[in-house]
PyMOL Python script that loads the backbone (N, CA, C, O; Angstrom):
from pymol import cmd

cmd.read_pdbstr("""\
ATOM      1  N   MET A   1     183.460 233.828 107.292  1.00  0.00           N
ATOM      2  CA  MET A   1     184.084 235.112 107.060  1.00  0.00           C
ATOM      3  C   MET A   1     185.304 234.914 106.160  1.00  0.00           C
ATOM      4  O   MET A   1     186.131 234.033 106.394  1.00  0.00           O
ATOM      5  N   LYS A   2     185.395 235.739 105.145  1.00  0.00           N
ATOM      6  CA  LYS A   2     186.511 235.649 104.223  1.00  0.00           C
ATOM      7  C   LYS A   2     187.705 236.386 104.806  1.00  0.00           C
ATOM      8  O   LYS A   2     187.592 237.523 105.264  1.00  0.00           O
ATOM      9  N   THR A   3     188.852 235.717 104.778  1.00  0.00           N
ATOM     10  CA  THR A   3     190.045 236.317 105.365  1.00  0.00           C
ATOM     11  C   THR A   3     191.183 236.465 104.376  1.00  0.00           C
ATOM     12  O   THR A   3     192.241 236.984 104.730  1.00  0.00           O
ATOM     13  N   ALA A   4     190.987 236.017 103.138  1.00  0.00           N
ATOM     14  CA  ALA A   4     192.041 236.118 102.142  1.00  0.00           C
ATOM     15  C   ALA A   4     191.416 236.446 100.793  1.00  0.00           C
ATOM     16  O   ALA A   4     190.213 236.278 100.592  1.00  0.00           O
ATOM     17  N   THR A   5     192.242 236.911  99.887  1.00  0.00           N
ATOM     18  CA  THR A   5     191.746 237.214  98.550  1.00  0.00           C
ATOM     19  C   THR A   5     192.477 236.358  97.529  1.00  0.00           C
ATOM     20  O   THR A   5     193.585 235.876  97.766  1.00  0.00           O
ATOM     21  N   ILE A   6     191.830 236.185  96.401  1.00  0.00           N
ATOM     22  CA  ILE A   6     192.413 235.492  95.259  1.00  0.00           C
ATOM     23  C   ILE A   6     192.844 236.589  94.288  1.00  0.00           C
ATOM     24  O   ILE A   6     192.150 237.596  94.149  1.00  0.00           O
ATOM     25  N   PRO A   7     193.964 236.409  93.626  1.00  0.00           N
ATOM     26  CA  PRO A   7     194.378 237.437  92.665  1.00  0.00           C
ATOM     27  C   PRO A   7     193.287 237.687  91.619  1.00  0.00           C
ATOM     28  O   PRO A   7     192.565 236.771  91.225  1.00  0.00           O
ATOM     29  N   SER A   8     193.183 238.943  91.180  1.00  0.00           N
ATOM     30  CA  SER A   8     192.181 239.259  90.160  1.00  0.00           C
ATOM     31  C   SER A   8     192.490 238.466  88.896  1.00  0.00           C
ATOM     32  O   SER A   8     193.637 238.110  88.627  1.00  0.00           O
ATOM     33  N   LEU A   9     191.466 238.208  88.152  1.00  0.00           N
ATOM     34  CA  LEU A   9     191.579 237.339  86.994  1.00  0.00           C
ATOM     35  C   LEU A   9     191.196 238.124  85.744  1.00  0.00           C
ATOM     36  O   LEU A   9     190.060 238.582  85.619  1.00  0.00           O
ATOM     37  N   ARG A  10     192.132 238.279  84.831  1.00  0.00           N
ATOM     38  CA  ARG A  10     191.853 238.969  83.573  1.00  0.00           C
ATOM     39  C   ARG A  10     191.397 237.930  82.551  1.00  0.00           C
ATOM     40  O   ARG A  10     192.071 236.927  82.318  1.00  0.00           O
ATOM     41  N   VAL A  11     190.238 238.192  81.948  1.00  0.00           N
ATOM     42  CA  VAL A  11     189.684 237.272  80.954  1.00  0.00           C
ATOM     43  C   VAL A  11     189.187 238.062  79.752  1.00  0.00           C
ATOM     44  O   VAL A  11     189.029 239.282  79.807  1.00  0.00           O
ATOM     45  N   GLU A  12     188.948 237.343  78.674  1.00  0.00           N
ATOM     46  CA  GLU A  12     188.360 237.959  77.479  1.00  0.00           C
ATOM     47  C   GLU A  12     186.944 238.427  77.819  1.00  0.00           C
ATOM     48  O   GLU A  12     186.257 237.784  78.612  1.00  0.00           O
ATOM     49  N   PRO A  13     186.510 239.519  77.240  1.00  0.00           N
ATOM     50  CA  PRO A  13     185.152 240.012  77.511  1.00  0.00           C
ATOM     51  C   PRO A  13     184.068 238.965  77.232  1.00  0.00           C
ATOM     52  O   PRO A  13     183.065 238.908  77.943  1.00  0.00           O
ATOM     53  N   ASP A  14     184.267 238.141  76.204  1.00  0.00           N
ATOM     54  CA  ASP A  14     183.272 237.107  75.896  1.00  0.00           C
ATOM     55  C   ASP A  14     183.151 236.081  77.015  1.00  0.00           C
ATOM     56  O   ASP A  14     182.054 235.593  77.290  1.00  0.00           O
ATOM     57  N   LEU A  15     184.266 235.748  77.666  1.00  0.00           N
ATOM     58  CA  LEU A  15     184.219 234.792  78.768  1.00  0.00           C
ATOM     59  C   LEU A  15     183.466 235.392  79.948  1.00  0.00           C
ATOM     60  O   LEU A  15     182.670 234.706  80.589  1.00  0.00           O
ATOM     61  N   ARG A  16     183.709 236.653  80.237  1.00  0.00           N
ATOM     62  CA  ARG A  16     182.983 237.306  81.329  1.00  0.00           C
ATOM     63  C   ARG A  16     181.489 237.327  81.029  1.00  0.00           C
ATOM     64  O   ARG A  16     180.675 237.026  81.902  1.00  0.00           O
ATOM     65  N   LYS A  17     181.128 237.680  79.801  1.00  0.00           N
ATOM     66  CA  LYS A  17     179.707 237.701  79.427  1.00  0.00           C
ATOM     67  C   LYS A  17     179.088 236.320  79.566  1.00  0.00           C
ATOM     68  O   LYS A  17     177.959 236.189  80.039  1.00  0.00           O
ATOM     69  N   ALA A  18     179.820 235.285  79.156  1.00  0.00           N
ATOM     70  CA  ALA A  18     179.312 233.914  79.267  1.00  0.00           C
ATOM     71  C   ALA A  18     179.096 233.548  80.734  1.00  0.00           C
ATOM     72  O   ALA A  18     178.089 232.932  81.082  1.00  0.00           O
ATOM     73  N   ALA A  19     180.032 233.923  81.582  1.00  0.00           N
ATOM     74  CA  ALA A  19     179.886 233.631  83.016  1.00  0.00           C
ATOM     75  C   ALA A  19     178.692 234.374  83.594  1.00  0.00           C
ATOM     76  O   ALA A  19     177.907 233.802  84.350  1.00  0.00           O
ATOM     77  N   GLU A  20     178.554 235.625  83.246  1.00  0.00           N
ATOM     78  CA  GLU A  20     177.433 236.420  83.763  1.00  0.00           C
ATOM     79  C   GLU A  20     176.097 235.889  83.268  1.00  0.00           C
ATOM     80  O   GLU A  20     175.082 236.017  83.953  1.00  0.00           O
ATOM     81  N   SER A  21     176.094 235.289  82.072  1.00  0.00           N
ATOM     82  CA  SER A  21     174.837 234.800  81.498  1.00  0.00           C
ATOM     83  C   SER A  21     174.291 233.573  82.219  1.00  0.00           C
ATOM     84  O   SER A  21     173.117 233.240  82.059  1.00  0.00           O
ATOM     85  N   VAL A  22     175.107 232.907  82.996  1.00  0.00           N
ATOM     86  CA  VAL A  22     174.648 231.690  83.682  1.00  0.00           C
ATOM     87  C   VAL A  22     174.486 231.878  85.185  1.00  0.00           C
ATOM     88  O   VAL A  22     174.232 230.913  85.906  1.00  0.00           O
ATOM     89  N   LEU A  23     174.627 233.092  85.657  1.00  0.00           N
ATOM     90  CA  LEU A  23     174.465 233.337  87.093  1.00  0.00           C
ATOM     91  C   LEU A  23     173.027 233.083  87.522  1.00  0.00           C
ATOM     92  O   LEU A  23     172.075 233.419  86.817  1.00  0.00           O
ATOM     93  N   GLY A  24     172.901 232.481  88.695  1.00  0.00           N
ATOM     94  CA  GLY A  24     171.576 232.278  89.262  1.00  0.00           C
ATOM     95  C   GLY A  24     171.047 233.572  89.849  1.00  0.00           C
ATOM     96  O   GLY A  24     171.785 234.546  90.001  1.00  0.00           O
ATOM     97  N   GLU A  25     169.768 233.576  90.176  1.00  0.00           N
ATOM     98  CA  GLU A  25     169.161 234.775  90.745  1.00  0.00           C
ATOM     99  C   GLU A  25     169.846 235.128  92.062  1.00  0.00           C
ATOM    100  O   GLU A  25     169.959 234.290  92.957  1.00  0.00           O
ATOM    101  N   GLY A  26     170.293 236.352  92.171  1.00  0.00           N
ATOM    102  CA  GLY A  26     170.964 236.825  93.378  1.00  0.00           C
ATOM    103  C   GLY A  26     172.422 236.397  93.476  1.00  0.00           C
ATOM    104  O   GLY A  26     173.108 236.761  94.431  1.00  0.00           O
ATOM    105  N   GLU A  27     172.901 235.637  92.512  1.00  0.00           N
ATOM    106  CA  GLU A  27     174.290 235.168  92.540  1.00  0.00           C
ATOM    107  C   GLU A  27     175.194 236.224  91.913  1.00  0.00           C
ATOM    108  O   GLU A  27     174.862 236.826  90.892  1.00  0.00           O
ATOM    109  N   THR A  28     176.326 236.429  92.541  1.00  0.00           N
ATOM    110  CA  THR A  28     177.295 237.379  92.006  1.00  0.00           C
ATOM    111  C   THR A  28     178.382 236.626  91.254  1.00  0.00           C
ATOM    112  O   THR A  28     178.552 235.416  91.404  1.00  0.00           O
ATOM    113  N   LEU A  29     179.101 237.370  90.450  1.00  0.00           N
ATOM    114  CA  LEU A  29     180.216 236.773  89.735  1.00  0.00           C
ATOM    115  C   LEU A  29     181.246 236.240  90.729  1.00  0.00           C
ATOM    116  O   LEU A  29     181.867 235.206  90.487  1.00  0.00           O
ATOM    117  N   SER A  30     181.425 236.940  91.842  1.00  0.00           N
ATOM    118  CA  SER A  30     182.350 236.474  92.877  1.00  0.00           C
ATOM    119  C   SER A  30     181.902 235.149  93.475  1.00  0.00           C
ATOM    120  O   SER A  30     182.716 234.250  93.689  1.00  0.00           O
ATOM    121  N   ASN A  31     180.594 235.028  93.748  1.00  0.00           N
ATOM    122  CA  ASN A  31     180.060 233.756  94.261  1.00  0.00           C
ATOM    123  C   ASN A  31     180.305 232.632  93.277  1.00  0.00           C
ATOM    124  O   ASN A  31     180.716 231.536  93.660  1.00  0.00           O
ATOM    125  N   PHE A  32     180.049 232.910  91.999  1.00  0.00           N
ATOM    126  CA  PHE A  32     180.241 231.920  90.948  1.00  0.00           C
ATOM    127  C   PHE A  32     181.695 231.482  90.881  1.00  0.00           C
ATOM    128  O   PHE A  32     181.985 230.289  90.796  1.00  0.00           O
ATOM    129  N   MET A  33     182.606 232.441  90.918  1.00  0.00           N
ATOM    130  CA  MET A  33     184.033 232.135  90.837  1.00  0.00           C
ATOM    131  C   MET A  33     184.494 231.332  92.053  1.00  0.00           C
ATOM    132  O   MET A  33     185.291 230.404  91.916  1.00  0.00           O
ATOM    133  N   GLU A  34     183.999 231.682  93.237  1.00  0.00           N
ATOM    134  CA  GLU A  34     184.375 230.931  94.435  1.00  0.00           C
ATOM    135  C   GLU A  34     183.883 229.487  94.343  1.00  0.00           C
ATOM    136  O   GLU A  34     184.609 228.554  94.685  1.00  0.00           O
ATOM    137  N   GLU A  35     182.648 229.311  93.880  1.00  0.00           N
ATOM    138  CA  GLU A  35     182.095 227.966  93.733  1.00  0.00           C
ATOM    139  C   GLU A  35     182.897 227.163  92.698  1.00  0.00           C
ATOM    140  O   GLU A  35     183.181 225.983  92.903  1.00  0.00           O
ATOM    141  N   ALA A  36     183.255 227.810  91.592  1.00  0.00           N
ATOM    142  CA  ALA A  36     184.039 227.139  90.557  1.00  0.00           C
ATOM    143  C   ALA A  36     185.409 226.746  91.087  1.00  0.00           C
ATOM    144  O   ALA A  36     185.912 225.668  90.773  1.00  0.00           O
ATOM    145  N   LEU A  37     186.008 227.603  91.880  1.00  0.00           N
ATOM    146  CA  LEU A  37     187.317 227.304  92.466  1.00  0.00           C
ATOM    147  C   LEU A  37     187.217 226.123  93.426  1.00  0.00           C
ATOM    148  O   LEU A  37     188.061 225.227  93.399  1.00  0.00           O
ATOM    149  N   ARG A  38     186.200 226.117  94.266  1.00  0.00           N
ATOM    150  CA  ARG A  38     186.013 224.995  95.194  1.00  0.00           C
ATOM    151  C   ARG A  38     185.797 223.674  94.439  1.00  0.00           C
ATOM    152  O   ARG A  38     186.363 222.641  94.798  1.00  0.00           O
ATOM    153  N   ALA A  39     184.972 223.728  93.390  1.00  0.00           N
ATOM    154  CA  ALA A  39     184.715 222.522  92.595  1.00  0.00           C
ATOM    155  C   ALA A  39     185.989 222.037  91.914  1.00  0.00           C
ATOM    156  O   ALA A  39     186.241 220.834  91.849  1.00  0.00           O
ATOM    157  N   GLY A  40     186.787 222.961  91.410  1.00  0.00           N
ATOM    158  CA  GLY A  40     188.048 222.590  90.776  1.00  0.00           C
ATOM    159  C   GLY A  40     189.012 221.949  91.758  1.00  0.00           C
ATOM    160  O   GLY A  40     189.697 220.983  91.421  1.00  0.00           O
ATOM    161  N   ILE A  41     189.065 222.479  92.960  1.00  0.00           N
ATOM    162  CA  ILE A  41     189.933 221.916  94.002  1.00  0.00           C
ATOM    163  C   ILE A  41     189.480 220.506  94.352  1.00  0.00           C
ATOM    164  O   ILE A  41     190.301 219.596  94.461  1.00  0.00           O
ATOM    165  N   MET A  42     188.175 220.323  94.528  1.00  0.00           N
ATOM    166  CA  MET A  42     187.650 218.995  94.871  1.00  0.00           C
ATOM    167  C   MET A  42     187.943 217.999  93.754  1.00  0.00           C
ATOM    168  O   MET A  42     188.331 216.861  94.018  1.00  0.00           O
ATOM    169  N   ARG A  43     187.757 218.432  92.491  1.00  0.00           N
ATOM    170  CA  ARG A  43     188.012 217.543  91.360  1.00  0.00           C
ATOM    171  C   ARG A  43     189.480 217.142  91.305  1.00  0.00           C
ATOM    172  O   ARG A  43     189.799 215.975  91.077  1.00  0.00           O
ATOM    173  N   ARG A  44     190.364 218.094  91.509  1.00  0.00           N
ATOM    174  CA  ARG A  44     191.795 217.776  91.468  1.00  0.00           C
ATOM    175  C   ARG A  44     192.209 216.870  92.618  1.00  0.00           C
ATOM    176  O   ARG A  44     193.037 215.978  92.432  1.00  0.00           O
ATOM    177  N   LYS A  45     191.649 217.083  93.799  1.00  0.00           N
ATOM    178  CA  LYS A  45     191.954 216.196  94.927  1.00  0.00           C
ATOM    179  C   LYS A  45     191.474 214.782  94.637  1.00  0.00           C
ATOM    180  O   LYS A  45     192.168 213.809  94.930  1.00  0.00           O
ATOM    181  N   ALA A  46     190.274 214.675  94.056  1.00  0.00           N
ATOM    182  CA  ALA A  46     189.745 213.351  93.713  1.00  0.00           C
ATOM    183  C   ALA A  46     190.637 212.676  92.678  1.00  0.00           C
ATOM    184  O   ALA A  46     190.885 211.473  92.765  1.00  0.00           O
ATOM    185  N   GLN A  47     191.121 213.437  91.702  1.00  0.00           N
ATOM    186  CA  GLN A  47     192.025 212.874  90.696  1.00  0.00           C
ATOM    187  C   GLN A  47     193.320 212.391  91.344  1.00  0.00           C
ATOM    188  O   GLN A  47     193.815 211.311  91.021  1.00  0.00           O
ATOM    189  N   GLN A  48     193.865 213.188  92.253  1.00  0.00           N
ATOM    190  CA  GLN A  48     195.107 212.804  92.932  1.00  0.00           C
ATOM    191  C   GLN A  48     194.907 211.543  93.759  1.00  0.00           C
ATOM    192  O   GLN A  48     195.755 210.651  93.748  1.00  0.00           O
ATOM    193  N   GLU A  49     193.784 211.466  94.479  1.00  0.00           N
ATOM    194  CA  GLU A  49     193.500 210.279  95.284  1.00  0.00           C
ATOM    195  C   GLU A  49     193.317 209.055  94.390  1.00  0.00           C
ATOM    196  O   GLU A  49     193.786 207.967  94.724  1.00  0.00           O
ATOM    197  N   PHE A  50     192.640 209.226  93.263  1.00  0.00           N
ATOM    198  CA  PHE A  50     192.444 208.137  92.312  1.00  0.00           C
ATOM    199  C   PHE A  50     193.789 207.619  91.813  1.00  0.00           C
ATOM    200  O   PHE A  50     194.021 206.411  91.769  1.00  0.00           O
ATOM    201  N   MET A  51     194.668 208.539  91.439  1.00  0.00           N
ATOM    202  CA  MET A  51     195.989 208.150  90.955  1.00  0.00           C
ATOM    203  C   MET A  51     196.783 207.446  92.066  1.00  0.00           C
ATOM    204  O   MET A  51     197.449 206.443  91.809  1.00  0.00           O
ATOM    205  N   SER A  52     196.716 207.959  93.275  1.00  0.00           N
ATOM    206  CA  SER A  52     197.432 207.334  94.388  1.00  0.00           C
ATOM    207  C   SER A  52     196.954 205.917  94.636  1.00  0.00           C
ATOM    208  O   SER A  52     197.758 205.008  94.843  1.00  0.00           O
ATOM    209  N   ARG A  53     195.608 205.725  94.615  1.00  0.00           N
ATOM    210  CA  ARG A  53     195.067 204.377  94.810  1.00  0.00           C
ATOM    211  C   ARG A  53     195.490 203.452  93.678  1.00  0.00           C
ATOM    212  O   ARG A  53     195.825 202.291  93.913  1.00  0.00           O
ATOM    213  N   GLY A  54     195.476 203.961  92.454  1.00  0.00           N
ATOM    214  CA  GLY A  54     195.875 203.147  91.313  1.00  0.00           C
ATOM    215  C   GLY A  54     197.336 202.737  91.383  1.00  0.00           C
ATOM    216  O   GLY A  54     197.677 201.585  91.115  1.00  0.00           O
ATOM    217  N   LEU A  55     198.202 203.681  91.744  1.00  0.00           N
ATOM    218  CA  LEU A  55     199.628 203.364  91.857  1.00  0.00           C
ATOM    219  C   LEU A  55     199.892 202.391  93.001  1.00  0.00           C
ATOM    220  O   LEU A  55     200.730 201.497  92.885  1.00  0.00           O
ATOM    221  N   ALA A  56     199.170 202.570  94.107  1.00  0.00           N
ATOM    222  CA  ALA A  56     199.328 201.646  95.234  1.00  0.00           C
ATOM    223  C   ALA A  56     198.865 200.253  94.840  1.00  0.00           C
ATOM    224  O   ALA A  56     199.495 199.260  95.203  1.00  0.00           O
ATOM    225  N   SER A  57     197.769 200.176  94.100  1.00  0.00           N
ATOM    226  CA  SER A  57     197.264 198.887  93.639  1.00  0.00           C
ATOM    227  C   SER A  57     198.269 198.232  92.697  1.00  0.00           C
ATOM    228  O   SER A  57     198.522 197.031  92.788  1.00  0.00           O
ATOM    229  N   ARG A  58     198.833 199.018  91.803  1.00  0.00           N
ATOM    230  CA  ARG A  58     199.854 198.492  90.890  1.00  0.00           C
ATOM    231  C   ARG A  58     201.034 197.932  91.666  1.00  0.00           C
ATOM    232  O   ARG A  58     201.522 196.839  91.378  1.00  0.00           O
ATOM    233  N   ASP A  59     201.485 198.695  92.653  1.00  0.00           N
ATOM    234  CA  ASP A  59     202.637 198.252  93.450  1.00  0.00           C
ATOM    235  C   ASP A  59     202.328 196.979  94.218  1.00  0.00           C
ATOM    236  O   ASP A  59     203.169 196.087  94.327  1.00  0.00           O
ATOM    237  N   GLU A  60     201.099 196.900  94.756  1.00  0.00           N
ATOM    238  CA  GLU A  60     200.708 195.695  95.493  1.00  0.00           C
ATOM    239  C   GLU A  60     200.665 194.491  94.555  1.00  0.00           C
ATOM    240  O   GLU A  60     201.119 193.403  94.909  1.00  0.00           O
ATOM    241  N   ALA A  61     200.117 194.693  93.360  1.00  0.00           N
ATOM    242  CA  ALA A  61     200.055 193.587  92.394  1.00  0.00           C
ATOM    243  C   ALA A  61     201.458 193.133  92.013  1.00  0.00           C
ATOM    244  O   ALA A  61     201.715 191.934  91.898  1.00  0.00           O
ATOM    245  N   ARG A  62     202.348 194.066  91.820  1.00  0.00           N
ATOM    246  CA  ARG A  62     203.723 193.696  91.484  1.00  0.00           C
ATOM    247  C   ARG A  62     204.380 192.920  92.625  1.00  0.00           C
ATOM    248  O   ARG A  62     205.125 191.966  92.401  1.00  0.00           O
ATOM    249  N   GLN A  63     204.090 193.350  93.847  1.00  0.00           N
ATOM    250  CA  GLN A  63     204.698 192.714  95.015  1.00  0.00           C
ATOM    251  C   GLN A  63     204.147 191.315  95.240  1.00  0.00           C
ATOM    252  O   GLN A  63     204.895 190.387  95.545  1.00  0.00           O
ATOM    253  N   THR A  64     202.834 191.166  95.088  1.00  0.00           N
ATOM    254  CA  THR A  64     202.210 189.874  95.381  1.00  0.00           C
ATOM    255  C   THR A  64     202.132 188.968  94.150  1.00  0.00           C
ATOM    256  O   THR A  64     201.974 187.754  94.278  1.00  0.00           O
ATOM    257  N   GLY A  65     202.242 189.554  92.971  1.00  0.00           N
ATOM    258  CA  GLY A  65     202.095 188.778  91.748  1.00  0.00           C
ATOM    259  C   GLY A  65     200.650 188.425  91.455  1.00  0.00           C
ATOM    260  O   GLY A  65     200.380 187.617  90.566  1.00  0.00           O
ATOM    261  N   GLU A  66     199.717 189.015  92.188  1.00  0.00           N
ATOM    262  CA  GLU A  66     198.295 188.717  92.025  1.00  0.00           C
ATOM    263  C   GLU A  66     197.658 189.752  91.097  1.00  0.00           C
ATOM    264  O   GLU A  66     197.521 190.924  91.448  1.00  0.00           O
ATOM    265  N   TYR A  67     197.277 189.297  89.922  1.00  0.00           N
ATOM    266  CA  TYR A  67     196.652 190.154  88.922  1.00  0.00           C
ATOM    267  C   TYR A  67     195.294 189.587  88.560  1.00  0.00           C
ATOM    268  O   TYR A  67     195.039 188.402  88.773  1.00  0.00           O
ATOM    269  N   TYR A  68     194.420 190.421  88.016  1.00  0.00           N
ATOM    270  CA  TYR A  68     193.090 189.984  87.611  1.00  0.00           C
ATOM    271  C   TYR A  68     192.869 190.381  86.163  1.00  0.00           C
ATOM    272  O   TYR A  68     193.260 191.470  85.743  1.00  0.00           O
ATOM    273  N   ALA A  69     192.244 189.501  85.405  1.00  0.00           N
ATOM    274  CA  ALA A  69     191.916 189.793  84.009  1.00  0.00           C
ATOM    275  C   ALA A  69     190.840 190.870  83.962  1.00  0.00           C
ATOM    276  O   ALA A  69     189.952 190.912  84.813  1.00  0.00           O
ATOM    277  N   ALA A  70     190.929 191.728  82.974  1.00  0.00           N
ATOM    278  CA  ALA A  70     189.959 192.815  82.831  1.00  0.00           C
ATOM    279  C   ALA A  70     188.537 192.273  82.744  1.00  0.00           C
ATOM    280  O   ALA A  70     187.616 192.877  83.293  1.00  0.00           O
ATOM    281  N   GLU A  71     188.344 191.152  82.067  1.00  0.00           N
ATOM    282  CA  GLU A  71     187.005 190.587  81.922  1.00  0.00           C
ATOM    283  C   GLU A  71     186.405 190.220  83.277  1.00  0.00           C
ATOM    284  O   GLU A  71     185.208 190.395  83.503  1.00  0.00           O
ATOM    285  N   VAL A  72     187.237 189.715  84.165  1.00  0.00           N
ATOM    286  CA  VAL A  72     186.775 189.337  85.503  1.00  0.00           C
ATOM    287  C   VAL A  72     186.378 190.579  86.290  1.00  0.00           C
ATOM    288  O   VAL A  72     185.344 190.598  86.958  1.00  0.00           O
ATOM    289  N   VAL A  73     187.194 191.599  86.206  1.00  0.00           N
ATOM    290  CA  VAL A  73     186.904 192.852  86.913  1.00  0.00           C
ATOM    291  C   VAL A  73     185.626 193.483  86.361  1.00  0.00           C
ATOM    292  O   VAL A  73     184.776 193.936  87.127  1.00  0.00           O
ATOM    293  N   HIS A  74     185.489 193.514  85.042  1.00  0.00           N
ATOM    294  CA  HIS A  74     184.292 194.096  84.439  1.00  0.00           C
ATOM    295  C   HIS A  74     183.034 193.336  84.843  1.00  0.00           C
ATOM    296  O   HIS A  74     181.998 193.942  85.115  1.00  0.00           O
ATOM    297  N   ALA A  75     183.122 192.039  84.880  1.00  0.00           N
ATOM    298  CA  ALA A  75     181.967 191.231  85.292  1.00  0.00           C
ATOM    299  C   ALA A  75     181.580 191.542  86.735  1.00  0.00           C
ATOM    300  O   ALA A  75     180.397 191.668  87.053  1.00  0.00           O
ATOM    301  N   GLU A  76     182.560 191.662  87.589  1.00  0.00           N
ATOM    302  CA  GLU A  76     182.286 191.990  88.998  1.00  0.00           C
ATOM    303  C   GLU A  76     181.661 193.376  89.113  1.00  0.00           C
ATOM    304  O   GLU A  76     180.723 193.564  89.888  1.00  0.00           O
ATOM    305  N   LEU A  77     182.162 194.343  88.359  1.00  0.00           N
ATOM    306  CA  LEU A  77     181.609 195.698  88.395  1.00  0.00           C
ATOM    307  C   LEU A  77     180.168 195.715  87.871  1.00  0.00           C
ATOM    308  O   LEU A  77     179.309 196.394  88.433  1.00  0.00           O
ATOM    309  N   ARG A  78     179.909 194.965  86.794  1.00  0.00           N
ATOM    310  CA  ARG A  78     178.537 194.877  86.282  1.00  0.00           C
ATOM    311  C   ARG A  78     177.605 194.284  87.329  1.00  0.00           C
ATOM    312  O   ARG A  78     176.473 194.740  87.489  1.00  0.00           O
ATOM    313  N   SER A  79     178.076 193.278  88.034  1.00  0.00           N
ATOM    314  CA  SER A  79     177.278 192.650  89.084  1.00  0.00           C
ATOM    315  C   SER A  79     176.993 193.639  90.215  1.00  0.00           C
ATOM    316  O   SER A  79     175.870 193.720  90.713  1.00  0.00           O
ATOM    317  N   MET A  80     178.010 194.378  90.607  1.00  0.00           N
ATOM    318  CA  MET A  80     177.830 195.375  91.669  1.00  0.00           C
ATOM    319  C   MET A  80     176.837 196.454  91.235  1.00  0.00           C
ATOM    320  O   MET A  80     175.992 196.869  92.028  1.00  0.00           O
ATOM    321  N   LEU A  81     176.931 196.907  89.993  1.00  0.00           N
ATOM    322  CA  LEU A  81     176.022 197.932  89.478  1.00  0.00           C
ATOM    323  C   LEU A  81     174.592 197.413  89.439  1.00  0.00           C
ATOM    324  O   LEU A  81     173.665 198.113  89.847  1.00  0.00           O
ATOM    325  N   ALA A  82     174.410 196.195  88.953  1.00  0.00           N
ATOM    326  CA  ALA A  82     173.071 195.605  88.899  1.00  0.00           C
ATOM    327  C   ALA A  82     172.473 195.501  90.289  1.00  0.00           C
ATOM    328  O   ALA A  82     171.292 195.789  90.483  1.00  0.00           O
ATOM    329  N   HIS A  83     173.273 195.093  91.250  1.00  0.00           N
ATOM    330  CA  HIS A  83     172.798 194.972  92.634  1.00  0.00           C
ATOM    331  C   HIS A  83     172.416 196.344  93.180  1.00  0.00           C
ATOM    332  O   HIS A  83     171.382 196.479  93.836  1.00  0.00           O
ATOM    333  N   ALA A  84     173.235 197.366  92.919  1.00  0.00           N
ATOM    334  CA  ALA A  84     172.956 198.705  93.401  1.00  0.00           C
ATOM    335  C   ALA A  84     171.687 199.252  92.763  1.00  0.00           C
ATOM    336  O   ALA A  84     170.878 199.890  93.437  1.00  0.00           O
ATOM    337  N   GLU A  85     171.511 199.008  91.478  1.00  0.00           N
ATOM    338  CA  GLU A  85     170.298 199.479  90.790  1.00  0.00           C
ATOM    339  C   GLU A  85     169.066 198.791  91.345  1.00  0.00           C
ATOM    340  O   GLU A  85     168.026 199.422  91.537  1.00  0.00           O
ATOM    341  N   LYS A  86     169.184 197.497  91.604  1.00  0.00           N
ATOM    342  CA  LYS A  86     168.060 196.730  92.153  1.00  0.00           C
ATOM    343  C   LYS A  86     167.705 197.245  93.561  1.00  0.00           C
ATOM    344  O   LYS A  86     166.531 197.364  93.913  1.00  0.00           O
ATOM    345  N   SER A  87     168.724 197.541  94.340  1.00  0.00           N
ATOM    346  CA  SER A  87     168.499 197.998  95.718  1.00  0.00           C
ATOM    347  C   SER A  87     167.886 199.395  95.768  1.00  0.00           C
ATOM    348  O   SER A  87     167.167 199.722  96.712  1.00  0.00           O
ATOM    349  N   SER A  88     168.164 200.217  94.761  1.00  0.00           N
ATOM    350  CA  SER A  88     167.666 201.589  94.789  1.00  0.00           C
ATOM    351  C   SER A  88     166.205 201.689  94.355  1.00  0.00           C
ATOM    352  O   SER A  88     165.593 202.748  94.491  1.00  0.00           O
ATOM    353  N   ARG A  89     165.647 200.609  93.839  1.00  0.00           N
ATOM    354  CA  ARG A  89     164.250 200.635  93.392  1.00  0.00           C
ATOM    355  C   ARG A  89     163.294 200.409  94.500  1.00  0.00           C
ATOM    356  O   ARG A  89     162.083 200.403  94.279  1.00  0.00           O
TER     357      ARG A  89
END
""", "prot")
cmd.dss("prot")
cmd.show_as("cartoon", "prot")
cmd.util.cbc("prot")
cmd.orient("prot")
């Protein structure tokens, strides 16, 4: 049940037409906007978490003095990807 509203959004007529042109069957513009808002929130939270992990990793490396060469990290990531691809087959 919806208990709050989002402020109305004024857009150019072309943007509204573009949004309406991609609606799924039975989907309303309101449904589309709510889904877009949820996706935007999730993306921003993921970005914030990514930045937090990166800054924490930087701080830990500075504290411990333990750093890794990019080539070593890339090789490990390639190995992990190859293993994951092999396992998914």
